[in-house]
N, C-alpha and C positions, 0 to 999 in steps of 0.2 A: 301436580299436574300429573296426569297419566296420559300416556301413550303407546298405544299397544299395536303392534305392524303384524297380524297372521298372515302367512305366504296362501291360505286357502280359509275360503268362509264355510267350507263343506264340516269344518271339526267342530264349528260352534252349533252349525244347524243341528249335526247328529248328537252333540252333547244335551241341546234343547229337546229334542226329540226325544230324549231316553228320562229326561227328569221332568217335565213339565207335566205328568198326571200325577206325580208322587208329590209336587210340590207347586204350591201357584206362587207365592213370593219366596224372594230370599235376598239375603244382601251377598253380591260379589267382593271378597275383603282382597284388595290389592295392595302388597307391599313391594319392595326391591328383590322379594324371591319369586314373584308370579302373581296369579290369581286363584283365590281357593274360594269355593263355595261348599257351606255345610248346614244343611236343615233337614228339618223332618217333616213326616207326614201328619196330615191333622189327626189321625188316631193315634200318633206316639208308638207305632210299629215298626216301622222301618227307618233308617237315617240314610242320608247318601250324600257322599263328601267327593267334590270335585278338585284337582288339581292341576293346574297350566303352568307348567315351570317357564322360569323366564328366559332360560335357554330355548325353548323350544317355539320363542316367537320369532319372527325375523328380525325385528328391531323391537326395545322392549325400555320404557321410560316409565319409573313412579318415583317421584322425590320425597314423597311421604307416604305413610299407612293410610287408606281412605276406603271405607265401606262405599258402596254401590248397590243400592236398593233399586230392585227390577222388579217387576210383575214379570213370569216366565211367558204366559201366553201373549202380552203383547212384544216383547223380545223376537218371540217366536214370528209373528206376522211381518215384524221389520227385517229379520233375517231371511226371509221366504223372498225376499225384493232381490236377493244376490244369487249369482249363480256359484253353484260348487268351487269354481276353480278362479272364483275372483279374489283381488288381495283385500284384506278386510281391514280398515283402521278404527281402534277404539280410543276416543277421546275423551277428558272430563278434566275440569279445572276444578283447583283447591277451593272445596265447599260448594260446588256446582249443585244446579238443580236439572242438570241436561247431560245425557250419554248421547255422544255425536258419534254416528257410525259412518263410515265412508265405505265404499266398493269399488276397486278400481280395476276395469277389464285388462286381461291379458295383453288380448289380441287386438284391441281399438282403443279410441280416445273416450269411449264411455267413462265416467265419473259419476257416480249416486251420492247421495249424503242425506243422509236421514237425522234427524233430532227426537230422543225419546227422553219421553219426563221421568225422572227417578223419585224413588219412594223414600220416607221415613220409617224403616223396618225394626222394631225390637226384638232382639233375638239373642239367645245365651248360646256362646260357642261350649259345647260338648266336648268334655276331653274324651277322646280315644284310648284307653287303656291297652298298653300293648300285651297280646295274648299269645300262652304257647298253645297252639291247637291241637288237639289231638288227631286231627287228618286233615289231610290236605288233596284234594281231587283235581287235577290237571288237565284239561280238556278242551276239545275247539267249541268255542262258542256256537257256532253253528248246530252242533247235535246239543249240546245244552238247551238251546231255545227249540228245537222239535222237540225235545222230552217234555218240557214243561207246557208247549203247548197242546200237546196231544193230550197230555193225561187231564189238562183243564178243561176239555171236553168231556171227562169224566167224573171227576169229585169238583171239589173245593182245595180241598188240603191234599197235601203230598208227604209221605213219610220217608226219609233219605238216610239210607243205613250204610254206612261203611263197617266192612269186615273183608276177612282175608280171601274170602271169594272176588269182594270187588265191592263197588257200589251200585246198589239198587234202591231204584225209584218206585214207590208203591203207592196207589189211591185207590181208594175205594167210592165207588158212587151209587146212586139208586138202581141204577138198570146196568153198569158194569164196572169190572173192574179192574186197573192197569198195572203191571208189574214189568218193570225194564231193568234189565242186571248189564252193566259195565264192566267189565273185568279188565284188569291189566292186559296190555295188548304189547305185542314186540312191536307196534308201531311208534314208540317211546324209544327205542334204540334204532328205529328204523333209519332214522335220518342218519344218524352216526355209520350204523351201515351201509348205507348207498354211499356215502362221502367214502368210506375206505374201498367199495365195491365200483365206485368211478375210479380209484386209485387203481385196482386190479384190471379197469378195462384200459387205463393208460399203459401199463405196463403191457397189458395185452398188444395194444396198438403199436406199441415201439416194437414188441416182438413181432409184429406184422411188417413192421415198417423195416426190420432186420431180413424178415422173409422176401421183402419188394427189393431190397438192396442185393440180396443170393442173386434174385432172379436178373437183376442187372449185371452181375458179376458173370452168371451165365450166357449172357446175351454179349459181353465182349470176349467170354472165352469162345463160344460160338464165331464170332466175327474174327478173333484171332486165329482159330483154326480154318476158318475160309479162306483165310489170307495165306496160311501156308499150306494147304491144297492149292490155292493158286499156284503159289510160288512152284511148288513141287511138279504141278503141271505145265508151268512156263518153262522150267527144267529139261523134262522127259519132250515137250514139244521141239526145243533147241537142238537136244542130241537127236531126234530124228531127223532135222532140218540137216545136220552137219552131216550123219551117215548120209542122208541121201544126197549132198551134194557131193561126197566123196564117192559116191556110187554112179553119180553122172559122169564125174571127169574120167575114172576110171571108163565107162563103156563109151567114151568117147561123143557122149550127145552135147548138144546146145546147152552150153550155160544158162540162159533165156527161161528155161524152164523152170529154175530155178527162183525165179521172180514172179510167176504163173502161183509155182506152189508156196512161195513166201505170203503172196497174198491171198492163197486159200485158208493157209494157216494163220493169217492176223486174220481174217473174216472169222473163222472159227472160235480166235482166241478173244474175241469182241464179243461175238454171242454169248460165250462161257461166261465171260465176264459180265454181261449184263443180266444174264439167268441167276446168275451167282448174287449178284447187287439184288436185283427182282426179290430174290430169297431172303436174302440180309432183311430188307427194308420191311418185308411182309411180316416177316417173323419178330422185328425189332418193334414193328405197329403193333401186333398180337402182345408181345409182353410188356408195351407202353400201356395199354387199354386196361390191362387187368390190374396195376393200382388204382386207378381211376374210380373202379365198382369197389375197390376196399377200403377207398378216402367215402366214399358215401355211406357205406356201412361202419365206416368209422365215426363219422359225423351222426349219424342217428344215433349210435350207441350212445356219443356224447350227450347228444339233446337230452336222450332220454333220462341218463344219470342226472342230468339238470334239473329236468323235469320232478325227478326222484325226490333232487333236494328240496324242491319248494312245496312238497306237499305237506300239509299239517300234522303235527305233531300228535299221537294217540293218546291215550286214556294212561295217563299216571297216577298212582295212589300212593301216597305216605303216608301210615297208619302207625299209632304210637298206641292206640287202644280202640276197642268197637265202641262206634256211636249210632245211636239212632234216635233223630230228630224229626219233628214232625212241622211243617211250616205251610203257610198259604202260598197258593198258587197264584191268585191273582198280581201277587207283589212280585214273583219269579217271571211270571211273564213280563211284567213291565221292566224287570231288570234288564232281561233276555234282548233288549231292543238295544242294548249299548253294544252287540255284537258287529254292528255297521264299524265301532269305534277300532275292535282287537279280533285277531283270528282265535285266540286262546281266551279261556274264562277258568279261574282258580276258584274253588270252594272250599272253603276252610272253616270246621267245624269242632265243637266239643260240647259234651252233654251239659244242658242247662246253661248255653252262651249262643247269643245271637250269631248267625249265620253270616260270614263274611263275603260275599263275591267280588271278585276285583278282575277288571279289564286294564291293563296298562297298553298304553300307546304311545306314538312316538311325543307328542307334546308332554304328556302326565298319565293320569290314571284318572279311574272314577272307580269309588267301592261302596258298596251297598251293605247293611246291615240290617239284618232281619230277624226280631225275637221268636222264637220258638214256639208253638203253641202246647199249652201244659194241661193236661187230662182232656176234657169235652169241648174245651175251647175251640 
């Protein structure tokens, strides 16, 4: 019995959209390790290999190996009935002729069930040999899709050449020729550089925090100095009061004069203290607002560095020797539809060996093999 639960139906929908134009009917081979599909197109020029690992499912159970013969166009129609974020459950009993698909909505009580008839498909599984490729090109999948779509407007074939200069895509058409060169860019190391840069930004932020602490120390010093000045002023005023008292007593004047003068001195002291307090409050407010501005700047810098870390990698080229091969653009355009599954694509080339176009994603991988054109074919 098979029971496989995917967290999102979008994975299956994207896979089927990528391969349905290459292959009409195919067997999904199910075993305890996951679900695997391998099929060739009708002209036997391209081969597609799909692997959904058991670990990529929310829950997975397969009691024994079993093939599920499916018409991909029919399965695509059934999958269109599901929303991208629906929970998708695949069920099939041993020796069953029906595949059950259940879609459970996340935010409602809606449960949709569909049964699709299975087919008996005779297909030989091809053994794909492990190959040490002469060149490996890693690039953003969106860029690869754009290149092959643009060149397909001009010609039917593309010549891919990997050299020390970079990777070159060249096509010749009846009306125009196209030539696109991608060089190994610093964007490959940019993610790491940005990561280290973000570390330096953190150090800078810490340094700024240190400066803010220095500002706080300055405020404390100002307040301390203000207190000392107030104490000095109080001491001077007390001395003045004592001298005046002595002077009044010596001159034989009424001692009640001292109370009035004391009131005046007290009023002056209170006004002086209020002015000092106002100045201290205004200065402390000004100094406290400054770190808030710095915090905004820091948050913007940190956000910018986080965004930089999320940028896709640039062009990475690994080459053992010069490679120059020609391929059909029609197939490459179909391969590029898998860009919805992964942001990165790998092109692996060797002279007189099929091209490998690989997309790795969370649940597994999808790989295409395309035979090169020889001579004028």
